[in-house]
N, CA, C and O of each residue as an XYZ file, in Angstrom:
440
protein
N     -58.102     11.626     -3.449
C     -56.730     11.754     -3.023
C     -56.728     12.225     -1.570
O     -57.061     13.371     -1.266
N     -56.346     11.318     -0.695
C     -56.337     11.610      0.743
C     -54.895     11.589      1.234
O     -54.182     10.598      1.072
N     -54.485     12.692      1.831
C     -53.129     12.802      2.346
C     -53.080     12.411      3.817
O     -54.013     12.673      4.576
N     -51.984     11.783      4.203
C     -51.700     11.462      5.600
C     -50.394     12.166      5.952
O     -49.321     11.770      5.496
N     -50.497     13.216      6.771
C     -49.334     13.993      7.147
C     -48.567     13.310      8.266
O     -49.139     12.916      9.282
N     -47.276     13.177      8.065
C     -46.387     12.566      9.036
C     -46.189     13.498     10.236
O     -46.514     14.684     10.181
N     -45.655     12.939     11.304
C     -45.456     13.680     12.551
C     -44.554     14.901     12.365
O     -44.680     15.877     13.105
N     -43.650     14.858     11.390
C     -42.723     15.976     11.210
C     -43.357     17.169     10.496
O     -42.674     18.152     10.207
N     -44.643     17.089     10.212
C     -45.387     18.196      9.603
C     -46.510     18.623     10.548
O     -47.005     17.820     11.339
N     -46.898     19.862     10.459
C     -47.900     20.405     11.373
C     -49.296     19.835     11.112
O     -49.707     19.708      9.958
N     -50.023     19.492     12.175
C     -51.423     19.069     12.020
C     -52.301     20.180     11.451
O     -53.381     19.908     10.926
N     -51.848     21.426     11.549
C     -52.612     22.557     11.013
C     -52.814     22.435      9.503
O     -53.752     23.013      8.954
N     -51.948     21.691      8.837
C     -52.065     21.533      7.388
C     -53.374     20.864      6.978
O     -53.892     21.130      5.893
N     -53.905     20.011      7.823
C     -55.173     19.328      7.512
C     -56.272     20.361      7.286
O     -56.975     20.322      6.276
N     -56.410     21.267      8.215
C     -57.443     22.307      8.110
C     -57.122     23.300      7.001
O     -58.000     23.690      6.231
N     -55.866     23.701      6.926
C     -55.480     24.731      5.971
C     -55.571     24.275      4.515
O     -55.702     25.098      3.609
N     -55.501     22.974      4.298
C     -55.550     22.446      2.930
C     -56.837     21.677      2.626
O     -56.935     21.003      1.600
N     -57.811     21.780      3.513
C     -59.056     21.022      3.350
C     -59.795     21.349      2.060
O     -60.530     20.508      1.543
N     -59.614     22.546      1.536
C     -60.289     22.908      0.285
C     -59.751     22.115     -0.905
O     -60.497     21.837     -1.844
N     -58.475     21.748     -0.881
C     -57.876     20.985     -1.977
C     -57.775     19.493     -1.683
O     -57.917     18.663     -2.581
N     -57.534     19.168     -0.446
C     -57.299     17.779     -0.048
C     -58.272     17.378      1.067
O     -57.852     17.125      2.196
N     -59.565     17.321      0.750
C     -60.552     16.971      1.784
C     -60.323     15.551      2.304
O     -59.787     14.696      1.599
N     -60.729     15.326      3.515
C     -60.623     14.026      4.181
C     -59.200     13.641      4.554
O     -58.975     12.541      5.059
N     -58.237     14.523      4.315
C     -56.869     14.231      4.706
C     -56.753     14.305      6.222
O     -57.614     14.873      6.893
N     -55.690     13.729      6.748
C     -55.531     13.667      8.191
C     -54.056     13.724      8.564
O     -53.176     13.699      7.704
N     -53.814     13.800      9.842
C     -52.461     13.842     10.404
C     -52.320     12.634     11.322
O     -53.295     12.209     11.942
N     -51.127     12.084     11.412
C     -50.939     10.891     12.242
C     -51.410     11.101     13.678
O     -51.882     10.160     14.315
N     -51.289     12.318     14.191
C     -51.722     12.589     15.570
C     -53.240     12.527     15.726
O     -53.739     12.347     16.836
N     -53.968     12.673     14.637
C     -55.435     12.662     14.687
C     -56.017     11.258     14.610
O     -57.215     11.064     14.817
N     -55.174     10.288     14.314
C     -55.662      8.903     14.177
C     -54.925      7.952     15.117
O     -54.917      6.739     14.907
N     -54.309      8.512     16.151
C     -53.655      7.691     17.165
C     -52.304      7.123     16.771
O     -51.838      6.159     17.378
N     -51.662      7.713     15.752
C     -50.368      7.197     15.314
C     -49.221      8.188     15.551
O     -48.177      8.098     14.905
N     -49.417      9.122     16.468
C     -48.412     10.171     16.699
C     -47.051      9.604     17.079
O     -46.023     10.112     16.631
N     -47.035      8.583     17.880
C     -45.750      8.013     18.301
C     -45.524      6.615     17.718
O     -44.665      5.868     18.186
N     -46.296      6.281     16.705
C     -46.171      4.960     16.068
C     -44.895      4.897     15.234
O     -44.459      5.903     14.674
N     -44.304      3.716     15.157
C     -43.152      3.566     14.267
C     -43.575      3.747     12.804
O     -44.736      3.547     12.448
N     -42.621      4.125     11.984
C     -42.919      4.414     10.586
C     -43.589      3.249      9.858
O     -44.447      3.464      9.002
N     -43.201      2.015     10.195
C     -43.812      0.878      9.492
C     -45.312      0.765      9.787
O     -46.065      0.311      8.925
N     -45.766      1.166     10.981
C     -47.202      1.151     11.284
C     -47.937      2.241     10.497
O     -49.053      2.030     10.022
N     -47.308      3.388     10.367
C     -47.894      4.468      9.564
C     -47.991      4.017      8.115
O     -48.998      4.262      7.451
N     -46.956      3.366      7.628
C     -46.934      2.826      6.262
C     -48.108      1.862      6.053
O     -48.832      1.963      5.063
N     -48.286      0.943      6.976
C     -49.373     -0.043      6.862
C     -50.741      0.631      6.890
O     -51.625      0.278      6.110
N     -50.915      1.591      7.779
C     -52.186      2.314      7.850
C     -52.478      2.993      6.516
O     -53.582      2.880      5.983
N     -51.496      3.691      5.986
C     -51.682      4.405      4.719
C     -52.018      3.426      3.590
O     -52.877      3.710      2.754
N     -51.352      2.292      3.568
C     -51.613      1.295      2.524
C     -53.038      0.747      2.640
O     -53.729      0.596      1.633
N     -53.467      0.455      3.843
C     -54.797     -0.119      4.063
C     -55.916      0.875      3.793
O     -57.017      0.474      3.415
N     -55.655      2.163      3.981
C     -56.702      3.177      3.852
C     -56.546      4.053      2.605
O     -57.233      5.063      2.455
N     -55.643      3.657      1.724
C     -55.446      4.354      0.452
C     -55.099      5.837      0.648
O     -55.647      6.710     -0.026
N     -54.188      6.098      1.576
C     -53.708      7.454      1.839
C     -52.332      7.637      1.200
O     -51.573      6.679      1.051
N     -52.027      8.848      0.835
C     -50.690      9.217      0.367
C     -49.954      9.821      1.560
O     -50.430     10.782      2.164
N     -48.805      9.266      1.894
C     -48.017      9.783      3.014
C     -47.284     11.047      2.569
O     -46.617     11.062      1.535
N     -47.418     12.103      3.365
C     -46.689     13.351      3.124
C     -45.679     13.493      4.257
O     -46.049     13.494      5.431
N     -44.404     13.612      3.902
C     -43.361     13.593      4.902
C     -42.157     14.422      4.478
O     -41.992     14.753      3.304
N     -41.326     14.750      5.449
C     -40.020     15.334      5.187
C     -38.934     14.312      5.529
O     -37.745     14.630      5.517
N     -39.348     13.102      5.829
C     -38.482     12.031      6.308
C     -38.121     11.079      5.166
O     -39.008     10.587      4.468
N     -36.859     10.822      4.976
C     -36.396      9.933      3.912
C     -36.850      8.484      4.124
O     -36.919      7.717      3.163
N     -37.160      8.100      5.359
C     -37.492      6.701      5.659
C     -38.629      6.165      4.798
O     -38.557      5.028      4.329
N     -39.670      6.952      4.581
C     -40.804      6.456      3.814
C     -40.433      6.225      2.349
O     -40.953      5.303      1.719
N     -39.555      7.038      1.812
C     -39.089      6.817      0.444
C     -38.296      5.515      0.367
O     -38.406      4.764     -0.602
N     -37.504      5.263      1.393
C     -36.736      4.013      1.445
C     -37.660      2.809      1.576
O     -37.408      1.770      0.965
N     -38.726      2.934      2.365
C     -39.699      1.844      2.468
C     -40.264      1.511      1.095
O     -40.401      0.343      0.733
N     -40.587      2.540      0.345
C     -41.149      2.331     -0.983
C     -40.200      1.583     -1.894
O     -40.627      0.753     -2.696
N     -38.912      1.873     -1.775
C     -37.913      1.184     -2.591
C     -37.798     -0.289     -2.194
O     -37.540     -1.150     -3.035
N     -37.988     -0.560     -0.923
C     -37.854     -1.933     -0.419
C     -39.154     -2.718     -0.581
O     -39.144     -3.832     -1.104
N     -40.269     -2.145     -0.135
C     -41.535     -2.869     -0.075
C     -42.441     -2.626     -1.272
O     -43.417     -3.352     -1.465
N     -42.137     -1.626     -2.070
C     -43.018     -1.299     -3.189
C     -44.198     -0.459     -2.721
O     -44.253     -0.010     -1.577
N     -45.124     -0.264     -3.622
C     -46.248      0.617     -3.361
C     -47.547     -0.099     -3.648
O     -47.527     -1.046     -4.434
N     -48.659      0.272     -3.083
C     -48.941      1.433     -2.254
C     -48.401      1.259     -0.843
O     -47.995      0.161     -0.462
N     -48.393      2.327     -0.072
C     -48.907      3.655     -0.377
C     -47.891      4.475     -1.170
O     -46.702      4.158     -1.227
N     -48.399      5.518     -1.766
C     -47.530      6.474     -2.430
C     -46.991      7.455     -1.387
O     -47.569      7.618     -0.312
N     -45.881      8.101     -1.722
C     -45.220      9.017     -0.784
C     -44.940     10.350     -1.466
O     -44.372     10.396     -2.558
N     -45.346     11.429     -0.810
C     -44.930     12.782     -1.195
C     -43.803     13.157     -0.251
O     -44.023     13.371      0.941
N     -42.607     13.235     -0.785
C     -41.436     13.541      0.023
C     -41.071     14.999     -0.210
O     -40.652     15.376     -1.304
N     -41.231     15.812      0.821
C     -40.917     17.237      0.726
C     -39.469     17.411      1.186
O     -39.160     17.337      2.375
N     -38.604     17.641      0.218
C     -37.171     17.796      0.488
C     -36.845     19.271      0.608
O     -36.309     19.892     -0.310
N     -37.175     19.797      1.735
C     -36.929     21.207      2.029
C     -36.374     21.204      3.439
O     -36.908     20.510      4.304
N     -35.344     21.943      3.688
C     -34.796     22.017      5.040
C     -35.824     22.580      5.998
O     -37.026     22.527      5.737
N     -35.358     23.109      7.088
C     -36.270     23.736      8.041
C     -37.049     24.831      7.337
O     -36.470     25.750      6.757
N     -38.351     24.724      7.395
C     -39.196     25.749      6.781
C     -40.523     25.793      7.524
O     -40.867     24.880      8.275
N     -41.238     26.846      7.305
C     -42.491     27.061      8.023
C     -43.626     26.212      7.444
O     -43.537     25.680      6.338
N     -44.672     26.112      8.221
C     -45.894     25.458      7.767
C     -46.460     26.196      6.561
O     -47.039     25.572      5.672
N     -46.303     27.499      6.522
C     -46.769     28.279      5.367
C     -46.081     27.833      4.082
O     -46.720     27.741      3.034
N     -44.796     27.560      4.157
C     -44.049     27.109      2.977
C     -44.536     25.729      2.536
O     -44.723     25.488      1.343
N     -44.739     24.833      3.485
C     -45.244     23.498      3.146
C     -46.615     23.623      2.497
O     -46.890     22.969      1.491
N     -47.472     24.454      3.066
C     -48.793     24.675      2.479
C     -48.663     25.191      1.049
O     -49.364     24.717      0.155
N     -47.781     26.151      0.827
C     -47.584     26.713     -0.504
C     -47.104     25.640     -1.493
O     -47.576     25.586     -2.628
N     -46.184     24.803     -1.065
C     -45.682     23.726     -1.929
C     -46.822     22.803     -2.344
O     -46.937     22.444     -3.516
N     -47.662     22.418     -1.388
C     -48.762     21.498     -1.687
C     -49.853     22.166     -2.522
O     -50.479     21.506     -3.351
N     -50.086     23.432     -2.321
C     -51.056     24.162     -3.150
C     -50.533     24.345     -4.579
O     -51.235     24.063     -5.550
N     -49.302     24.816     -4.689
C     -48.738     25.114     -5.996
C     -48.521     23.882     -6.868
O     -48.431     23.987     -8.091
N     -48.440     22.723     -6.236
C     -48.203     21.480     -6.974
C     -49.429     20.578     -7.025
O     -49.309     19.376     -7.264
N     -50.613     21.155     -6.801
C     -51.839     20.343     -6.755
C     -52.016     19.498     -8.014
O     -52.277     18.299     -7.909
N     -51.884     20.083     -9.187
C     -52.097     19.327    -10.429
C     -51.086     18.192    -10.569
O     -51.438     17.092    -10.996
N     -49.846     18.456    -10.214
C     -48.812     17.428    -10.253
C     -49.134     16.297     -9.277
O     -49.012     15.122     -9.622
N     -49.543     16.651     -8.071
C     -49.891     15.661     -7.045
C     -51.117     14.860     -7.475
O     -51.169     13.648     -7.269
N     -52.094     15.526     -8.065
C     -53.296     14.839     -8.539
C     -52.937     13.803     -9.607
O     -53.409     12.668     -9.553
N     -52.112     14.186    -10.564
C     -51.680     13.247    -11.600
C     -50.889     12.092    -11.012
O     -51.073     10.940    -11.406
N     -50.014     12.399    -10.075
C     -49.230     11.375     -9.377
C     -50.144     10.377     -8.680
O     -49.926      9.169     -8.765
N     -51.164     10.877     -7.992
C     -52.062     10.002     -7.222
C     -52.844      9.038     -8.121
O     -53.283      7.982     -7.666
N     -53.013      9.394     -9.364
C     -53.784      8.563    -10.304
C     -52.912      7.606    -11.105
O     -53.422      6.850    -11.932
N     -51.614      7.629    -10.872
C     -50.695      6.796    -11.633
C     -50.170      5.669    -10.750
O     -49.350      5.903     -9.862
N     -50.634      4.466    -10.989
C     -50.234      3.311    -10.188
C     -48.778      2.898    -10.405
O     -48.251      2.073     -9.658
N     -48.135      3.458    -11.405
C     -46.755      3.107    -11.685
C     -45.751      3.974    -10.923
O     -44.551      3.698    -10.925
N     -46.258      5.027    -10.271
C     -45.393      5.936     -9.514
C     -45.594      5.755     -8.017
O     -46.720      5.614     -7.539
N     -44.481      5.761     -7.284
C     -44.588      5.573     -5.857
C     -44.100      6.739     -5.016
O     -44.586      6.953     -3.906
N     -43.132      7.500     -5.545
C     -42.557      8.603     -4.777
C     -42.568      9.856     -5.648
O     -42.120      9.837     -6.794
N     -43.085     10.936     -5.085
C     -43.000     12.235     -5.724
C     -42.221     13.137     -4.787
O     -42.630     13.360     -3.648
N     -41.101     13.656     -5.263
C     -40.267     14.534     -4.463
C     -40.566     15.973     -4.826
O     -40.520     16.350     -5.997
N     -40.871     16.772     -3.825
C     -41.164     18.186     -4.015
C     -40.135     19.006     -3.253
O     -39.695     18.625     -2.169
N     -39.755     20.150     -3.842
C     -38.747     21.027     -3.232
C     -39.341     22.354     -2.879
O     -38.644     23.222     -2.356
């Protein structure tokens, strides 16, 4: 299970969550910092990454184009990187099960 963090999330999450989500990356680390969302979508699909975002656009892409890639949509207003880290840590088992289910495309976390 490899996560791809969207631009609206801190790149620090890659390092801070490496114990649970090894090999995960941030769009800024792979040259996609200013790429349009559809390019990020294609990259994630080609490399079997789960997109982690606070942006509704990726969920809408999934409804239109189908999956993969899968999307973790964090529906939390303005919050710290610590809160995002806590959400991803506390929901590890749920995220792991989601990643193994080809019938699911969007997991919304609060």
